N, C-alpha and C positions, 0 to 999 in steps of 0.2 A: 653609220651613218655612210653611205653611197652618196657620189653625186648628185643623181637622180632622185635621190629623197624628196618627197615630196608634203611639204605640210600644210594643212588647214586650220589658218589661225582664223579663231572662230569670237565674237564678241555678239551678245544679244543684251538689248532695255527690254524690261518688263515692266506691268503693272504693280507688282511685288514679289514674294519669297516664295508664296505659298500656291503651288495649282492647285492640292484637294481643295484650299477655299477660294478657286477661280481664277487664281491671279496668269493671265498671260501673256506671250510676246506681244511687242511692239515695233520692234525693229530687230532686223539679223545682217551681219554685215561678216561675209569668210574671204581672207584673203589667200590665197593660191602663194604658195611661197616653192621653187627649186634654185639650187645652185646659188641659195642666198640672195636673188632677184624676186622680185612680185613679178608672175606668171598672169596672174587674173584675179579679179574680183566681184564679187557679188555682195549688193546690199539691197534692201528694200523694209517699208515701211509694211507691219503686218495690224490688218485691224482685228482688235484686241477682245471686239463683241462686248466691249463695256466702256464706262468711262474711264479716263484718266485721272487718277486721283492727283490731287493738286499739287503733293509736294515729291508727286514723281517728274510731273512737268516743272517743279521747279529745279528738280537736280538734272534732267535732261534736255530740257529745252524743246519737248517733243509735246506738243498738243494736240487734242480731239480732231481740231483740223486738218493736222498732220496727217492724221489715219484714217479720216473720213472716206476717202477714197481708197483705200488699202484693201487687198485682197487679204483673208484669211488663212492661217498658218498652212491650213489642206490644202490650197491653190499653190502651194512653194514644195510641201515634201518632200515630193517625188524627187523634183530638182538636187534640194538642200541634201538628199538623202546620198545622191548618184556621186555631189560633188566631193563629198564626205570618204569615199572609196577607195581604198590605195592609200592614205596619206596619213600622216600622225598628227591628231589629233590637238590643236595648242590654243589655251585659252589663258588669262589672266585671273585666276582662280577657277580652276577645272570643276570643281567641285558643284559649284552653282551652274555655269554655262554648259557643261555637258550633261549631269544631272536632269536639270530644267528641259534641253534638246531630246534628248532620252524619255521625258515625259510627254513630251507633243508629238514625237513618233510614236508611243506605244498609244495615245490617244486617237491617233488618226491610222492605225491599223498597222504602221509598218514595224518591222521585227529591230531591236535593238540594234544598235551601231559596234559595230567592233573592231578595234584597233590598236593602235599604241597611241598615247597621251603623254604630254609634256606640257607641266603647271608652272609658268613662267612665275606667278609668285613664287614656288617654290623654288626654281631656279634664280632666280634674283636674289632671293635671303642669301644663297649659299656663294655665290660671287662676288653680289656687293654687299658686305658681310653689315657695312659700316653704315648703310644709310639709311637717313632718319625714318623713313615709311617707306610700303613696298608698294604701297598704291601706285598704279599706274600712270598716272598725271602728276605725281611728286617724283618719281623713276626719270618722267618723260623728260623733266623741268633740269633735274641730277645730270641727266645722260646728252642734254641738247637733242632731243627727240621731239620733232613736231607735234603738236597737239593742241589743235585750233577749241576744239570742240569737246572738253571732256564728258562722256558718259553719252555721247553720243556712237553708235554700235560700229557706223564708218570710220570714225576719226580714230576710236577705240581700237579698233581690228588693225588697222594700218600701225597704229603707237604700236604695238601688242608684236607685230609682225617683225618691227624695224628692233625693238628690245630684243626678241629673239636672233635676230641678227648681232646685235651689241652682244649679247652672253656670249655668243658662237668665237665670236673673234678675241673676248673677255678667256675663255677657257684656252685659246690658242697661246696667249702669252701669259699663262701659270706654266714654273717650272715643272720639269716632266717627273720628278720625284712628287710633286704634290699632287700631279694627276692621276700617281699610279695610287697612293692613298686614296684618293677621293673615290676613283674607280671600284675599288674593294671595298668600299663602306656604301656606293650608290646602290647597291642592291636592295636595302632596306628602306630605301626613298619612295613616297606614296605613287610618282610617275617615272613613266622611262627615261630618265636622263643619265643612265650608266653607260645605255649608246651613244649621246655627247660625248661624254669622257672617254670612250673605247675609240671611237674615229679621232680626238682629238691627240689620244695616246698613240695611234699609228702615223700619225701625222709627223708628231714629236721626235718620234724613235728614228722617224727617217733623215733628221736634221740634226747637226751638232750643235748642241747647245753651251750660250758661253756663261760662265760660269761666278763672272765678276761682281755681278747683283746681289750672291747671295752668299750666307753663311749655312754650313749643312752639319747639322747634326742626326744623327744616327740616318733615319729614313725623314727626316724634316729640312723643308729649305724656310731663311728665315731672312728677312729682307737684310741687307748691308747697310749700316747707319752710314751716311752722307756726312764729310768731315766737315765741321761748322769752323766758321772764319769767323774770327771775332773783328768787328768793327773797329779799327784801328783811328778814324776821323776824330779829332777833337770836338768836345761836346760845344754846343753851340750856346751864347748867353741868355742869360732866363730875361725874358721880357718884364721890365719893371714897372712902365709907367703906360696907362691905357691906350695910347697911338701905337706904342711897341707889340705889344699883345696884339690891339685890331690888325695891325700889318701882317703879325704873323700868322694870323688866321687868315686873313684876304689872299694871301700868297694862294692859299691851299682850297681855297672854297671860296668860289665865287660869287654864292649867295650868302655871305655869312651874314646871320645876323647876330650883331653885339649885344651882350648880355652880362652888364654889369658885377652880378651875384654871381656868375661863372668865375671873372677874374679873380672880385674878392677871396673866392675858395682857392684859386691858384695861389694868390699872395698869400692866403692863411700857412697852407700846407708847402710852400716853399721856405716860408720864415721857421714854422718847424721842425722840416727838415733842415735845417741848416742849424737851427740852435738845439736840437735833438730832443726838443721837448714834445709833449702830450696834450691833443686836443682833440674834442668831441666838435662835429659839424652834423647839424640836420639841414639837407638840400633837398629842397620839395621838385619833387617834377619839374618838369622845365627848365632847368638851371643848368643842364648837361653837365651833370655829379661826373659822370665819369670821362669823361675830357677835361673836366677840372680837375681830376687828382691824377690821370695820367702824364700830363703835359710836364708839370713839375717835380713827377717822383722821375720822371726818364732824364730829363735836365741834369738833375742834382745827380742822378746816378752817373751821368756821362763827365760832368764837371769833376765830381768827387773822385772817381774809380772804385765807388762802391757798390750795393748792392741795395735795391728797394724792392719790397716782399708784399705783394697782394694779396690778399685772403678774400675770399666770398663763401657765401654759402650754396647759393645754387647750382647746380652744373652747367644750368641755362646760361646763366651770367658768364661763368669761366668760358662757355663757347663765344659769347657775345665780346668778350673783352680780347682772343686771341684772332676772331674772323673778322667782328669788325671793328672796334674800336682800334687796336693794332694799327692797322692798316692805315687809317683816318689819322692818326699822330704823326706814323712816319711820313706821311704826305705834307702833314704843317710842319714839321722840325727840319723836312729834305733830307732824311738821311735813314738808312735799318737799324729796326732796334734789335739787340741781343736777349731777346727773350726765350725762358721755359718755363713749361706745366711741370708742375711738383705733386706730386699726391704719396699720400702713404703707402706703404711697401704692400698692402693685399688691395691696391688698386693694380696690379702690375700681374701679369701672365708667370707663370712657373714652367718655363718649357721642358724641365726634366719629368713634373709632375705630369702636364697633359702630354708628353710622349708616353709616358707610363698606360696611366688612364685610356688612351683612343686605341691601343689594342685589345679591351675587353671585348668578349662576345655577347655579351647579354645585354646591349645598348638598346634603350628606348627608340622609337622614331624620333622623338626631340633631342634628344642625346647625341643621335645619328647625325642630325641636321647639323646642331652644333657645332660637333668634330667638323664636318665639312666646312663650315663658316671660319673656325679657327684655321684649320688647313688653310687657306684661301689669304685669311686676314693675317698668319704670321708673313707669308709672302709679301707683303706690303705695308705692314706698320712699320713704323720708326721707333715708336714709344712704348709698345707693349700695353699700352694702358687697354684695359676691359673693359672700360666706358666708352670706347670706341665701336665696340660690340653691339649689334640691335638682334637682340635673342629672346625666341619665346619663352613663355615663363617657364616650359618643364626644359627649357636651355638653361635657364639660371641657375637650377638646382647645380648644372655639371659645371657652369662658367663659376660657380664658387669652390669645387672642386680644386682647382687649377689656379687658384688665387696665390700669389706666393705668400708664403707662411711667415708670417713675424715672428715666429720662433726661429731662434738661430738653430735649428735642426739640420737645416740643411746645406750642403757644400756651396762655396764660391763657386761661379765657373764664369765665362763671357759672354754668356748668354742671357746676366741678371740685367733686366730690363731699368728695373730698382736704380744699381749702381751705376746705369748708364745714364738714368737721368740724374743723378746728383753731379756724377762727371760733369754734366750740359750744365748744370746749372752754376758751374765754377768758373765758367765763361762770360756765364749772362748777366745785364746791367737789370735786369727787371725778371724776378721770380715770381710765376703768377701761382698760387697754390687755393686751399680749400681751408674751413675751420676745422674741420674735424684733423686733415693735416698737422695743423699747428697745436690742438688738442693733443691728439693720441702720438704722434711721431717727433713731434720738436723735444719731447721730452727724453728723447734717445741721443738729444742733442749732436746732431750731424754737424760739423765741421763748416760746413758750408753756410751754418746760421752765424758763424762770427763772425762773416762779413757782408753782414745785412746792417746797412745803419738807419732804416725807417722803414716802417709797419705800414701798411694803410687798410685797414679792414673793412669791408667794405660790407655793405646788410648787415650794419654793426649791433641793428637788435635781436640778429637773427644768430647770433653769438652764444646768447643765452642757450637757447633749445640746442646747438650744435653740443655746447659741454653737456648738456642735461644728457641727451643721445650716447656721448659719448662713457658719461657714467652709468648708463642703463643698464639692466639684466632684464632677458625675457627670456623664457621658457614655454614652448609649444609642447603638448603634447603629441601633437601628430609628426614633429622635425625629432624629439627624440624616439618613438616606433621604429620611423625610417631607418634611425642610426641603428636600431637593435638589430632590423632585419637586415641587414647589410652583413650580419656576424653569423645569425642563423645556430642550429645544431645539429650533429650528426646525423635524424634524420633527415634534414631538411637540403637541398643541390646549391648549398650557397657556397660563401667563404670559408667557415668553418670545415666543411667536408675537403673543399679543395686542398686547404693547406694541410691539413691533415693525411690525406692520401699521399702529397709525394713527403710528408716526412716521414709518414711512416716506413713506405716503399722506398726511401736513400737513407733511412736509418739512422733519421740525426736526431729526432726527437720520441722520447720513450711513450708508447701508447698511453703509460699512467698519468702523465701530464695533459695529455686531453680530456680523459673520463675527468680529471680536475677541476681543469679549464670549465669545460661543460655543465659540471656541478655548479660550480660558482657563478656562471652567467645565469642558470637556471633560478638559484638564488637571488640573483641580483634581478630579475626580471618578476619575480614574486613579490619583491619588496616593494619595488616599483608598483607594479598593479596594487598592492594595497595601499599605497600611500595615494594613489590615485582615486580608490573607492574611496579613501576616507576624504579626499575633499570633495569629492562628488554629495558624500552622507553629509557632512557639514554643513556645506551649500545650500543642500535642499532642507535642511531642517531650518536656516537663515531663510529661506526665500519664503517659506512656509510661515514664518512668526510674522516677518515684513508684508508678507501678502504681495510678494512682488515677482513679475516675471521678467525683471530686466538683463541682461547679460554680465553686468555688474553688480553683485550685490554687496558684499563684505569687504572689509580690510581683512588680509591676512593674518594680522597680529591679535583680531579679535575671535580669530577661528583659534580651538584646541585641538590642533593635527595632531598625531601621533608621532612625537620624535623621537620612538624607539625605533620606527620603519624608516623613518629618514635618516637617522645616524647611521643605524645598518648597511642601508641602501650603498651610501658615501663611501663605506668599508669594504663594503663587496666590490663595486666596481672598482677602486683602491686594488683591492686585491687579483683583479681579473686583468686589469691593467699590467700590475707587477710580473704577473705569470706568465701575460701572451707577450710583453716585453723580453722576456728572459727565452720563451721557447724562440723569437726569432732571429735573437743572438746566436743559440744555440745551435739553431739549423747552420746560420753563416760560418761559424766557428771552425777554421782551418779549411775552407773552400777557398780555393782562390777561383774557380768560372763556375756561374749558375748556371744552368740551361736557362734558354730565354723563356721556354713556356714555364717553368718552375719560378723564375725571376719576378715573371708579371704577379705570379700569385701572390707573390713575398713582399712584392712593391703595394701591391693590393691591401697585405696584412699590416702591413707598417702604417700604410694611410692611414687607415682606418682606427688604429692606436692611437696616433695622433688626435684623430677627432674624439675618441673618447677621453682623452687626457683633456682635452676644451672642455668637454659637457661636466667633467667630475667639475672642473673648478666653477662653470655655472652653475650645479649644483648646488653645492656649497656657497655659492656666494650668494645664494637666491634663499634657500633652504635652512642654513647654519647661520652663518653670518648674520648678527645682529646688530645694525648701526643707527641710532637715534637720528642721525642728518639724512636716513632714506624714510620714505615709505614703499609698502609691500603689499602688494592688492593681488584678488585672483580674479579672473574673468572668466564664466561660463555661458553657453548659447541654449540653454535648455533642449533646444530639436535635435542636440547635438554632443550626446554626451557618450561617453568622453572624449572624443573628438575635437571640443571648442575649447577643452582647459589651457587657460595662459593665464602663467605668473607675471609682474612684472614688478621689478623693484627700482623706483628714479629717486634720483636725490630729490633733496627740496630745497636749499641753496644750492647755487653754482659758485658764489662771489669767492668762497676761499681757495676751491679749485681754481681761474682766472688768475687771482693775485699769485697765486703759487708758479701760475706761468709766465705770466709777464713783470714778475718782480728783476730778474737776471735783466729782463731784454729792456725795463726801464732804465737800466744803468747806464746803460751804453745807446741806446737807440732812438729815433724819434715814434710815436707810436698816435698814429691818425685815426679815431674812430668817425665813420660817414654812415647814415643812412637816410632813407626819404623820412621814416618816423622814429624821431631818438628822443621827442616831449610830447606830454598833454599837457592842459592848462592846468591851473593848482598844483601840477606836481611834475615840474621841468625836468627834474633829475631821477625822474623812475626807472628808467634804465641804465642809466650812470648807477645806482645804486645796486641795481644786479648786478649789473657787472663790475662792481668790487671798485671803482672807479672815485679816486678821491673828489671831495670838491673844491680842491683849488685847483682841479682842470680845466679849466674856461669851457663853456658850450657857446658854439656859436649858431646862430639860426638865419639862414639865408632861404628868403622866399621867393619865390616867381613874381614878377611884376602882376598887377590884378588885372590887365589886358592880358597875361595868359589864361586865363580863365573867363573870357566872355564868352565860350560858347557851351557854360555849365549851370544849371539851374539846378535848388533842390526845390523838391516838396514834401509836405510832412500831410499825411493823412489825418485831418481830426475827428473824424466819425468812424474808425474802428471800433470793435469792441474791445471792452476791457477783459486780456484773458483769464483773468480771475474769476469775472463777472458771470462766462458765459460757459458752456461746456465744450469741450476740446474739439468735437466733430463740429460745432457751430463756430467754434473760431476760425477752422481751417475751413470751414467753408466761404467765411469774409474772405479769409487771406485770396483764396483759389479766385473768388471772383474780379477781387482788386489786381491781381496779377493779369487777368486773361485781359481787361480794359484797359490796362497801361499797357502791356502788349501790343493790343489791337493799336491803340494807338500811336505808338511809337514802330509800326510795321515789324514787331520782333526784335534780331539783334540786341538783346535781352539777359543779364545775369539777375539772376534771381539768389541772393544771401542768405540761406537759413543759419542758426546755433544749433538745431537739433538734425538727426539724421532721420528718426521719426516722423519728427513735422512733414519733413522734406518728402519722405516717403510719399506719405499719406496726404500731401496737396496734390502731386503731381497725380497717385492712383483717382483723386475726385477729377482733375481736368482731363483726365484720356478719358474714365467713365462718364463724364458729361460732356466730350466732344465740343469743349469750348474753343480748343485751340486744334481744330482737325485739322485747318490750314497749313501747321509749325510744324516744323522737326524739335520734338524736345530731347534735349539730353540732360540727364538726372546722375549726379554724382551718387556711385552706390546705387542706382537703380539699372542705368543702359552700362551695360558691359564697356571696359576699358580703362585703360591711367587715363589721368587729368591730362594728360599732354594730348593724348588721342581723343579726350572727348570734346578738348577744345579745339583741336583741330577739322574736327567733325562739325563742331558750331559754327566755322567760321566759313564753311562751304557755302550753306545756305545763307540767304538772305531773309527768308523768312525764320528766324530758329528762337529757341529760349534753352540758356543753361542755365538748372539748379543746380546750385552746388552749398557746402557746408564746409567748415575751419579750413582747408587748404588752399581752396578758391578765392577769401579773405586776401589775399595777398599772392604776387609772385607771378601775376598774370595779366599779359601784355596783348591785349587788342587794338591795334591802332587804326585811327581814321575812322572811316565809317563801319568799320565792324562790330561796334559797341553803340547802341544808341540812349542804352538806361541800364540803370543797375538798383534792383529794388530790396531794400534792404528789411525783411521780414520781421525779425526781433533784434532789438540792438544785442551785441556780440560780446556778451556776458559768459563768463563760464560757469557750467554746470555746477550747483553750489556741492553736491557729490561728487564729484570727479576729483578722484584720490588725490592726486598730486597738488590739484587746487585746494581740497581741504588740509590738505597737511600742512602747504603753506600758512594758510590762512589762521591754522592753529596756532602755529609757530610765530603769527604777528600778534593774534591775541595774548599768548602767555608773555609776551615784552608790552603789553598794555595799550598798544594800539588797537585801531580800527583797521579791520580787515578790509572793509568793503571801499574806503579811501583810500588806504596805502597799496591794497592787491588789484581786486575785482573791477572797481572803476577806472582805473589808469589802464589796468589791459584791454578792457572791453572799449575805451578812446579811444589804444592806436589801432586794432583790428577797425574800427568804425573809416581812421584816418586811412587805412589802407584799402577799404573798401568803395571809398570814393577815388583814390589813386587809380582804381581799374577804367574810371571812365575819361579822362583826360591825360592821355600820354603826350599829344603836343598841341599849341598854341589855335590849330586847325580845327581839331576837335569840338564837336559841341555833341549834348548829350544829357540827358535828365537822372537826378541821383533822388528816389522814392523813399519815404522812410514810412512804412505802415506802423511802427510800434507807437504807440501814444504815450509811452511813460516819456520820451523825447519831449515832449510838451506838459505833461501832469505833474512829473517828477522834479524836484529841485534840481538836481545833477544833470537834467536833460540841456541845459544852458552850456555845460561842458562841452557834450558832445559836437554841439553847432558852432560852439568857440574854436572847435580843433579843424574844421572845414576852412578853407581860403577864403579870401571875401568875396561871397559870390550871394547871388541873390536867394532866399530863403521863403516860401510863399507856403500858409498853412491853409488848408482848403479841404472841405469834405469832399470824397471821392468823386464824385459826380464832376462836379468843378471843376475838381484837378484836370482830369480827364480830358476836358472841351480847353484846357486851360493849356494843356498838354500839347495837343491837336493845332492847336492856333499858333504855338509859339515853334513846333515843327514845319508846320505850313510855311511862315513868315520868315524862318531861316531859309529855307528850301529857294524861296522866291528870291534874299540876298544871293547866293549864291549862284542863281541863273544871271542874275544882273550881273554879279560881277565875272563870271564865266564868257557872258557877253561882249564886256567891256575889254 
């Protein structure tokens, strides 16, 4: 890129994504940039020749009125085409903007535009690998780029131009060796980024680069860790009295709202830390739970010169603790906190592995993009925590390959980020980790844990799920086939061929050994395929007898699989591993130095041997080892056989696992379990039993004051049909009607919570087909593509939107303020009775002579119900309605227990039509109240 390089940064707004279906442009903006300065801009509304859909108006704020006097694209086409000549075309997602523009050129008779292209999405992913989102609006906020009206072409194009400039400056800030590696790999990218990297390299090579900021390993530049300085200030006294607490908070928070329940929680934790005792605390939304445990924990750590460890379940809360809550507490206590984040080994990058794998010449696009992201990230990260990276789905497979191996097969080195994290923990007052770390890595007994005096287990109810996940094993057909494909045969151009070629050429391994290895490999694949065919055959017979099309058909132990295939495969795989290991060792024997190109092949060979060892262990754990404390089952989708085969093995109870883990901790440390949902009516210690916590451990319940929920109202629709008395289609039709009426009465901003993915999908399809919510954006888990976080972010961008969710959306989702107006519970959240783990747990309870419904099914459902309500009110200023469509809450004797689990709020039972009018009246009155308050 020479100084005179001209960039045309383009953004367009359209009526939709399909030109074939008649979608047209409604606005275009082009920013011409030279020498990294904006030289010229062109922007214009375009008349689309059709009405603009309401959701596009909602997204762009461009209405039919805005374009009514605008000219059609034909009137601007020649000027736009000329403007783009001799430029590099830049857009934030060129796949859309350029292809749509090319389609318009073709439609009006102009030739296809030709030139170089830069996609700032692709570029941003590489240069800002830790960004949470690569949407233009989110990047603009993160990089302080002005963007007043997102999804308006003029503002978006200017923001994109400034983003391109920011990217250029970021490229220039990278170390030269990093840029050299990036340039080599960049030719496999989708757009012409290689020229940017090359021009930056030319500039960098003309300067002397300071090396103080980096540690170098071969051709990698890693950020040198900053030296942590231990806080030597004496700790402040814990505020015993209420006035002391109020004074401590008020000096840091101007608008502090005194909450006695928060103060009570602080005192409980302070006392237990000092007494090294155990307690459970259920702290509802509105108490200020996180600050409530952070302040006594930190003051205790500083006073005792010991450590407190806080464990959470979700990554979201880990980040929230570090970025939001810790700074607040530092402000309150008036001094810095020595805090470190510690995770299990596999969360950290193995630099040596990455350096080996990045040399591969057959990387896919996703892998190439990920390599570039990691190169940039290594020059910036101090933690080496791979969760900092935001990679695509395909890139995640590569990330999994470069995780630090939990086996002690690799030599320690100075670039070991996990060892660095352990070292930093020794200087910390507060260690923040996750439940998985406690369950998987604490058993290895790192010395740092000897210094911990107190354990705060936040999101304690999720410790059960974390323990189940730690002990579970999952087999997937596609993953195993992928592993097999990495080795290949002598007839393939895969790793086997490459290793054989160099081993024979150097006369390091006899050809007979390769013949023997290939023979074992073929036998291994045959046995694997026979086992899979046996599974499919058995499942089809089971499906025929049960007349079911479900994915999950039978428990594995109820199938009579051919055990000979299973055992013989395990033996063949172990034979292959042993021989492959011997061949590798034989190749390396008596060689002082291996040629770089041979070293890469050998390193890959050794890597896949390690993978095969882990797979062999997985096979034996799932298919061979029998354990009565586990349940194992097979899932299959008959639309994709055998590709969809999954075998899962999960523990029935985890209380003994947790008891084994915490027994030594309880001898010397305080243990505080806390969560917003630890109890259910008539079964207060349900979670305590699952966690194996003894009856003499006190359980404290702290509820936010009644006025906190003044903005909440619950409704029960009492004229919904009984699902047992009507067909499924009739029931779904009633559910769809109720949802659409409630959504319209609250004007969107609605969560609809299901327990069945099938019912969710069918309801969404009916609503979309009937066009009952045509003016609303609909996002549905399992229907709309994207992760839970992505769906949530998309939902929050639109005022007229509805989010349909199941299972994971019952908790852990935070939409503050006006972002959420209503939560609709379609069915009370009971577990499906044929879900294998639930079925096995129920059977175990019944064998003890107990009632599985009251001991397991009901309390689980009530906990989810409480969590569903918890999505609605996240602050004392929030308002919203909680609507239950399931008649069982009124007609069944257990229904009252669900209602008792809610805070003290108004609960009204009404027919649907009356309820809709009531909601509309209530919302209108609330809006009037708010307007009056605003005037005052």
